[in-house]
Every structure is written in C-alpha cells, then in structure tokens.
C-alpha positions in Angstrom: 0.0 0.0 0.0 1.3 3.3 -0.9 1.3 6.4 1.6 1.7 10.1 1.1 4.1 11.7 3.4 4.3 15.2 2.0 1.2 17.5 1.4 1.0 20.0 -1.4 1.7 22.7 1.2 4.8 20.8 2.4 6.0 20.4 -1.2 5.6 24.2 -1.6 7.7 24.7 1.5 10.3 22.3 0.3 10.7 24.2 -2.9 11.0 27.3 -1.1 13.7 26.0 1.3 15.5 24.3 -1.6 15.8 27.6 -3.6 16.5 29.9 -0.5 18.5 28.0 2.4 22.1 28.1 1.1 23.8 29.5 4.0 24.2 26.4 5.9 25.4 24.3 3.0 22.4 22.1 3.3 19.0 21.8 1.8 16.1 20.9 3.9 12.4 20.7 4.0 9.7 19.2 6.1 10.9 15.7 6.9 13.3 15.7 4.0 17.1 16.1 4.0 18.8 16.7 0.7 22.6 16.8 1.1 24.8 19.0 -1.1 27.7 17.4 -3.3 30.2 19.0 -1.0 28.7 17.1 2.0 28.8 13.9 0.2 32.2 14.3 -1.4 34.6 15.7 1.4 38.2 16.4 0.9 40.3 14.2 -1.5 37.9 11.4 -1.3 39.2 9.8 -4.5 42.6 9.5 -3.3 44.2 6.0 -3.0 45.9 4.8 0.3 49.5 3.9 0.3 48.5 0.2 0.3 46.3 0.8 -2.7 43.0 0.7 -1.0 40.1 2.9 -2.1 38.8 5.7 0.3 35.1 5.0 0.0 33.6 7.5 2.5 31.7 9.3 -0.1 29.8 6.1 -1.0 28.9 5.7 2.6 27.8 9.4 2.6 25.5 8.9 -0.4 23.9 5.9 1.4 23.1 7.7 4.7 22.7 11.5 4.1 19.5 11.4 1.9 16.7 11.1 4.6 13.1 11.4 4.9 11.5 11.7 8.5 15.0 10.9 9.8 15.2 7.6 7.9 17.9 7.0 5.0 16.1 6.9 1.7 18.8 5.1 -0.1 18.7 1.2 -0.6 20.6 -0.9 -3.0 21.0 -4.1 -1.2 19.8 -6.3 -4.0 22.5 -4.9 -6.2 25.0 -5.5 -3.5 23.9 -9.2 -3.4 24.0 -9.7 -7.3 27.4 -8.2 -7.4 28.7 -10.6 -4.7 27.0 -13.6 -6.4 28.7 -12.5 -9.8 32.1 -12.3 -7.9 31.8 -15.9 -6.6 30.7 -17.3 -10.2 33.7 -15.6 -11.7 35.9 -17.2 -9.4 34.5 -20.5 -10.0 35.4 -20.4 -13.5 39.2 -20.4 -12.8 38.8 -23.5 -10.4 37.7 -27.0 -10.7 34.2 -26.0 -9.4 31.6 -28.2 -11.3 29.6 -26.7 -14.3 26.5 -27.9 -12.5 27.3 -25.9 -9.5 28.2 -22.8 -11.4 25.0 -23.1 -13.4 23.1 -23.4 -10.3 24.6 -20.4 -8.9 24.0 -18.4 -12.1 20.4 -19.7 -12.9 19.1 -20.3 -9.3 16.6 -23.1 -8.3 12.7 -22.8 -7.9 13.0 -18.9 -8.2 15.7 -18.8 -5.4 19.3 -18.2 -5.4 21.3 -21.3 -4.4 24.7 -23.0 -4.3 26.8 -20.2 -3.1 29.7 -20.6 -0.5 28.5 -17.4 1.2 25.2 -18.6 2.8 23.8 -15.0 2.9 23.8 -15.1 -1.0 21.3 -18.2 -1.0 17.8 -18.4 -0.6 17.1 -14.9 -2.1 15.1 -13.8 -5.1 18.2 -12.2 -6.4 19.4 -14.4 -9.2 22.0 -13.2 -11.6 21.0 -14.6 -14.8 17.5 -13.0 -14.4 19.2 -9.6 -14.6 21.8 -10.3 -17.3 21.1 -8.9 -20.6 17.5 -8.0 -19.6 17.1 -4.3 -19.5 14.0 -2.4 -20.7 16.0 -0.2 -22.8 17.7 -2.9 -25.0 15.4 -5.9 -24.7 11.9 -4.5 -24.8 9.9 -5.2 -27.9 9.9 -1.8 -29.3 13.8 -1.7 -29.0 14.3 -5.1 -30.5 12.7 -3.8 -33.7 15.8 -1.8 -34.3 18.0 -5.1 -34.3 19.9 -4.2 -31.1 19.8 -6.4 -28.2 19.0 -9.6 -30.0 21.8 -11.3 -28.3 20.5 -12.3 -25.0 22.1 -14.3 -22.1 23.0 -17.5 -24.0 26.6 -16.3 -24.7 27.3 -16.2 -20.9 25.6 -19.9 -20.7 28.2 -21.0 -23.2 31.1 -19.5 -21.2 29.9 -21.6 -18.2 29.4 -24.8 -20.3 32.6 -24.3 -21.8 34.3 -24.6 -18.5 33.8 -28.4 -18.5 36.6 -28.8 -21.1 38.9 -26.8 -19.0 38.2 -29.1 -16.1 38.6 -32.1 -18.1 42.1 -30.9 -19.1 43.1 -29.2 -15.8 46.4 -31.2 -15.7 47.1 -30.9 -19.5 49.6 -28.5 -21.1 47.7 -26.0 -23.1 48.4 -25.6 -26.8 46.6 -24.5 -30.0 43.4 -26.4 -30.1 44.0 -28.0 -26.6 42.5 -26.7 -23.4 44.8 -27.0 -20.5 47.2 -24.9 -18.4 50.2 -22.9 -18.9 52.6 -20.7 -16.9 53.6 -17.2 -18.1 57.2 -16.2 -18.8 57.4 -14.6 -15.3 57.2 -18.1 -13.8 54.4 -17.0 -11.5 51.0 -16.6 -13.2 49.2 -19.8 -13.9 46.3 -19.7 -16.6 43.8 -22.2 -17.4 42.3 -21.9 -20.8 40.0 -23.5 -23.1 41.1 -24.8 -26.7 41.1 -21.2 -28.1 43.3 -19.9 -25.3 40.4 -18.2 -23.5 40.3 -17.8 -19.6 36.6 -18.3 -19.1 36.5 -16.4 -15.8 37.9 -13.2 -17.6 35.3 -13.5 -20.5 32.5 -13.9 -17.9 33.4 -11.1 -15.6 34.3 -8.5 -18.2 31.1 -9.3 -20.2 29.1 -8.9 -17.1 30.5 -5.4 -16.7 28.2 -4.6 -19.7 25.6 -7.4 -19.6 24.8 -6.8 -15.9 26.4 -3.6 -14.3 26.0 -1.2 -17.2 22.9 -2.7 -18.8 20.9 -2.7 -15.7 22.1 0.8 -14.5 22.0 2.6 -17.6 19.6 0.8 -20.0 17.2 -0.5 -17.4 16.7 1.8 -14.2 17.5 5.1 -16.1 14.5 4.0 -18.4 12.2 3.0 -15.5 12.5 6.3 -13.5 9.1 7.8 -14.7 7.2 4.6 -15.4 7.4 1.1 -16.4 8.2 2.1 -19.8 4.5 2.5 -20.6 4.2 6.2 -20.9 2.0 6.8 -18.0 4.5 8.8 -15.9 3.2 7.1 -12.8 6.5 7.1 -11.0 6.8 10.9 -11.7 3.5 11.6 -10.4 4.1 9.6 -7.2 7.5 11.4 -6.9 5.8 14.8 -7.3 3.4 14.1 -4.5 6.2 12.7 -2.3 4.5 9.4 -2.2 6.7 6.6 -0.7 6.9 3.1 -1.7 4.9 0.9 0.7 6.6 1.0 4.1 9.9 2.5 2.7 11.1 5.8 3.1 11.8 6.4 -0.6 9.8 7.1 -3.6 10.0 4.6 -6.5 11.9 7.0 -8.7 14.4 7.6 -5.9 14.7 3.9 -5.4 15.3 3.1 -9.2 18.0 5.8 -9.2 19.7 4.1 -6.3 19.3 0.7 -7.9 21.4 2.1 -10.8 23.9 3.5 -8.4 24.2 0.1 -6.7 25.4 -1.7 -9.8 28.3 0.5 -10.0 29.2 1.2 -6.2 27.0 -1.6 -4.5 30.0 -3.9 -3.5 33.3 -2.1 -3.6 35.3 -5.2 -2.3 34.3 -6.9 -5.7 36.0 -4.4 -7.8 36.0 -6.4 -11.1 32.9 -5.2 -13.1 33.0 -1.5 -13.6 33.9 0.2 -10.3 37.5 -0.7 -10.3 38.1 0.4 -13.8 36.7 3.9 -13.3 39.8 4.5 -11.3 42.1 3.0 -13.7 40.7 5.2 -16.6 40.9 8.3 -14.5 44.5 7.8 -14.2 45.0 8.4 -17.9 45.7 12.1 -18.8 43.2 12.2 -21.5 40.4 11.1 -18.9 41.5 12.6 -15.8 38.6 13.6 -13.7 36.2 10.9 -14.8 36.1 9.2 -11.4 34.7 12.4 -9.9 32.6 13.3 -12.9 30.7 10.0 -12.7 30.0 10.0 -9.0 29.1 13.7 -8.9 26.5 12.9 -11.7 25.1 10.2 -9.5 24.7 12.7 -6.5 23.4 15.6 -8.6 20.9 13.4 -10.3 19.6 12.2 -6.8 19.4 15.7 -5.6 17.4 16.6 -8.7 15.0 13.8 -8.1 14.2 14.9 -4.6 13.8 18.5 -5.8 11.6 17.3 -8.8 13.9 19.0 -11.3 13.6 16.2 -14.1 15.4 18.2 -16.7 18.5 18.4 -14.3 18.1 14.8 -13.7 18.2 13.9 -17.3 21.3 16.0 -17.8 23.1 13.7 -15.2 21.8 10.6 -17.1 23.3 11.8 -20.2 26.7 12.2 -18.5 26.4 8.8 -16.9 25.5 7.0 -20.1 28.5 8.5 -21.7 31.2 8.3 -19.0 30.3 4.7 -17.8 30.2 3.6 -21.3 33.7 5.4 -21.8 35.2 3.3 -19.2 34.2 0.1 -20.9 35.4 1.2 -24.2 38.9 2.4 -22.9 39.6 -0.8 -21.0 38.5 -2.8 -24.1 41.2 -0.7 -26.1 43.7 -0.9 -23.3 43.7 -4.6 -23.2 43.7 -5.2 -26.9 46.7 -3.0 -27.5 48.4 -4.3 -24.5 48.1 -7.8 -25.8 49.2 -6.6 -29.4 52.5 -5.3 -27.8 53.3 -8.6 -26.1 52.8 -10.4 -29.4 55.0 -7.9 -31.2 57.7 -8.6 -28.4 57.4 -12.3 -28.9 57.9 -11.7 -32.7 61.2 -9.9 -31.7 62.4 -12.8 -29.4 61.1 -11.6 -25.9 58.7 -13.8 -23.9 56.0 -16.0 -25.5 52.6 -15.8 -27.1 50.7 -17.0 -24.1 51.8 -14.1 -21.9 49.4 -11.9 -24.1 46.3 -14.3 -23.4 45.3 -12.7 -20.1 45.2 -9.3 -21.3 43.4 -10.6 -24.5 40.7 -12.3 -22.5 40.0 -9.1 -20.5 39.8 -7.3 -23.8 37.5 -9.9 -25.2 35.0 -9.5 -22.4 35.0 -5.8 -22.5 34.4 -6.0 -26.3 31.3 -8.1 -25.4 30.3 -5.4 -23.2 30.2 -2.8 -25.9 27.0 -4.0 -27.2 25.2 -2.5 -24.4 27.0 1.0 -24.4 24.7 4.0 -25.6 25.5 7.6 -26.2 23.6 10.6 -24.6 20.7 10.1 -26.8 20.2 6.5 -25.8 21.4 5.1 -29.0 24.0 2.3 -29.1 27.6 3.1 -30.4 28.0 -0.5 -31.6 25.5 -2.8 -33.2 25.5 -6.5 -32.1 26.9 -7.3 -35.6 29.9 -4.9 -34.9 30.7 -6.6 -31.6 30.1 -10.1 -33.1 32.6 -9.2 -36.0 35.2 -8.2 -33.4 34.8 -11.5 -31.6 34.9 -13.5 -34.7 38.3 -12.1 -35.4 39.4 -13.1 -31.9 37.9 -16.6 -32.2 39.0 -17.6 -35.9 41.0 -20.7 -36.3 42.7 -21.6 -32.9 41.7 -18.2 -31.5 44.3 -16.5 -29.3 46.9 -18.8 -30.5 46.4 -17.5 -34.1 45.2 -13.9 -33.8 47.7 -11.4 -35.2 49.0 -8.1 -33.7 47.6 -6.4 -36.8 44.0 -7.9 -36.1 44.2 -6.6 -32.4 45.5 -3.1 -33.5 42.6 -2.9 -36.0 39.9 -3.7 -33.6 41.5 -1.2 -31.1 41.5 1.4 -33.7 37.8 0.7 -34.8 36.6 1.1 -31.1 38.6 4.3 -30.4 37.1 5.8 -33.6 33.6 5.6 -32.3 34.7 8.4 -29.6 32.6 6.7 -27.0 32.1 9.1 -24.1 31.3 11.9 -26.4 34.9 13.1 -27.0 37.6 12.3 -29.7 40.3 10.0 -28.4 42.7 7.5 -29.8 44.7 4.3 -28.8 47.5 6.4 -28.0 45.5 8.2 -25.3 44.8 4.9 -23.7 48.3 3.2 -24.1 50.8 6.1 -24.5 
C-alpha cells in the first residue's frame, strides 16, 4: 500500500527552502534532508591509500545522508547481493568447481538463489541470470525492432558450459586447439584456458560489466524512473506528490536511481566489473577527472529527483550514459593494444605468445560489453553485428593462438574511432 508523506503545502515549503536556504550548505524541507554534493564528497575522497585501498567515504555518505523523516532513503542491497554472486561465479570459472554448481549459482533453483559458499547469498530472489541482458532499454519489444539487443544471455551460458573442457584438461599443457594450463614467462602466473586460449573467468566477468552492471544501471533503471516504460509517467506523479513505496522511506523514482547507483558502487570489495576500472581510466591524462565526474553525476541526479527537477536529472543521465560507457571502451582498447604489444615483442624474441592471453581475455569480455553501451541520446555506439565481428576475429581458427597483432590493433582502432564518451580519443591516449 502506498502512503503520502508530503502534502501540497509541504512540497511548496520544500521548494521554497531548496531555493533559498544556501547559507548552511544544506537543503532541507519538512521531513526531508537533501545533502549537497560537497557534503557527500569531502576532501580528497578519490585518493588511494599507500596500500592501494580505495577511500569509499563518499559512497557511505551517499547511502546515509539522503533522509526522509529521519530515515535514510537510499537502498541498493539487491544490487550488492548480485555483485557478490557474480564475484563468486567468476572465481569458480578459474577453479575445478563443477559446471553444474556454477550453473546453479547463475540460474538459481525454484526462483531462489542457491549454491553459493556465502550462505547469505542463498535463498534470495536475487538471481544473476535473470538480470543479465534483460534491460527495458535494449530488450523490450520496441527496442528489438531496431535489431539491437537480440543477443541475450546465451553467450554467458556458453562460457559456463565451456568450463567443462577446462576442468577435463586441468593437468594438460595448453596448446593450439587444446584446453589446459600454462605458466607465463614470469614463472608465477598460471592460466587455465579453453582450446582457443581463453580464460573463461575473464570472459564472464568482463562481459558482465556490460551485460549486468552497465545494462541494468543505464539501460534499465534510467529507463524506469518515470514509469514501467509504458508512457504513464506514474512514478513521476508519485515522486511529485512525495508518495513513498509501501513502508519504505523512498519514492519509486528515488529507489530506481539508487538501484542504478548500486550496480556501480554496491560492492566495492568486488571491484572487477565497472567500479575498479573507473579509477584506472581516471589515471590516464586524457580522461583525468572521470572518477569524480561519474560520482558527482549520480549525486546531482539524486538531488534533482528529490527537488523534482527532471531536466537536471536527465542531464546527469546523459553524463552517466557516456562516461560509464567510456570506461568500458577504454578498457577494451587498453587490453587489446597491450596484448598486441606482447605479441610484437614475441616476434622480436622476447617472451611467449601465451603471455598476451590474459590481457586479450579481459579485452574480449570488454568488447562483449560494448554491445550495451549507449550515447547521450540513448542510441548504441556499436551494433550487435559490430561486436560479433570483433569477437569472430578473436575466435577465428585457434583463437588467441592465431590472432595477429595487426588484427588486435585494427579492432582497437575501430573501437577508439567511435569516440565513446562524447569526445575524440585514440589508442595512444589509452596506451601512450
């Protein structure tokens, strides 16, 4: 049952305070607290400690400082659960964990999650497969008419099924056309690969950066803020009235925004989807500042929702579509060009071809994620056919055992040429 917590008079008062109460660096209204960007991001929050740990105070502030009637209005526990589940599944794909067990974790059982080592991840309605490649933005009927989003979750299923061949050849030396294991030239890093030289944990995890994190945040929840994609604007009407969702402290629109937030920041200890790589991209001169830009856009958009300024909200959505997609595209190019450099070095007598496989597998997954990336107008940068063509090149013949440096450089150039993120950039900007 819905309940209204703000009357029309209260909303008027909130609007008045929101516009006029600037002196205390805080915007308040009857029962509502809207923190400013500077209250959530304090000091040098995006710095790294000497041990490499992230300073995540700004994420905690986001989760606690938005309140209604003294209760926090931010909740993204479901996203945290799915990110943790995805982390465990990815780890299983570089172990001898059975395919049946991994499929159980991915698909659930009788509508509930099951099979996880972490008992808190079992018995919930949070199931990873159900949220993989399932956004309203790409997979609803009206979007499918354009031909985008036809590729659904089956490619992830194929990665999991393919793990059986790796398990069967766990003690076999990997070679062209032969699944197995090898140790890189450094004598330390041991890799377990399929017959095409692919580490399936990397293909899975980096594909889920797009198929789960980006697709759900950008293509799903940003398209569900006003309604269920039916044009009724029902959620906007409820947000305008301050109507909270059942017994929760948030409106549906607020919650959907926070669910998008959760797919990026919901489990910072599992930094292997998008969150980790925001910092990596921020470290490049061409893209310096993107880490703050992304987080500030989430904060500013959330503030705009509470203030009912939907034009300001939509401006932040445009920023997030572009900049989160930029992270995926830059990392795809980074790993492809890095792998090409290793293969070039091998041709000059340094190292061995297998040293490139780990980079190329990460690149493979990020390429797969490109099919979900949209521009500020909500239009895909890459068609499914574009992405499939890139992957066909990587998989041709014996896959990574055969792919050439020229092939990798060509794909990297093609990706960079799309100017994902709304700015012109090149491979040299990614790997100077």
